[in-house]
C-alpha positions, 0 to 999 in steps of 0.5 A: 500500500505504501508503494502505491501511495508513493507511486501516486505522489510521484505521478501527481508531481509529474503531472503538475506543471512546473514554473518555467522560469527558464531561458528560451535560448538553449544554445546560449544556455549550453554555452553558459554551462560550458563556460561556467564549468570551464571557469570552475575547473580553470580550463578552456571552454573548448575542453568541456564537453556537452553530454546531454540535455537532462531536462528542460534547462538542465544540462550534463557536461564532462571535463577531464580534471585531476586525471579523471573525468568529472561530470557536472550538471548545470541548470539555467533559469531566468536569473541564476545558473546552478552548477553541481559536480557529480562523482568525486568533485562534489560542489554546488555553486549558484551564480546570478547572471544578467540576460540582455534581451536586445542582444540576446546575450547572457553575462555572468560575473564569475571568478574562481579562486583557483583560476586567474581568469576573471573577465565576465563570461558572455554567451549569445544566442544564435541569431534568426535568419531575419536578424542575420538579414537585418544585420547584413542590410544595416552593415552596408554603407548608406550610398550603397543602400541608396544606389540599390533603391535607385536601381530598383525604382528605375527598373520598376519605372522602365517596366511600367513604361514598357507595359504602357507602350504595349497597351492600345491607345484609347480608340483602338489605335496603338501608340506611335513608336518613338 
């Protein structure tokens, strides 16, 4: 009976919607996780491996540290990053971070006592196709943009002129060629 009761509680807990409170940019979350784990063990982010997504906004990372593999679970919410070591390197850190919605970048001010690197960790979400086109458009010089607009306007004008020449004039006669 007790097992049945526990099973019902677990099932009920799974059905209750949890408060999301998490980032919607998974690529940025993974980047932040790698960078925070790397800073914790004083390694480069390229030496940290993303292993798996455990649940929404909870990720598993591994890194070779102290002659063995160390695994870390990193959870990213709206304002906090929680890192927890598994196996031999058991630690728990909760770090605040700031998300800039304009640039879609997360910034973490974090330094480890073992690591001399103390500059802020900045990770940005990948831009959408529309944002990439916007950047490409506004990254061009103004005279080039004006020339392009002028070319388009002239093409439209010439196409409009050509269409008017093909139309018969009122009264059934064609317009004289110039």
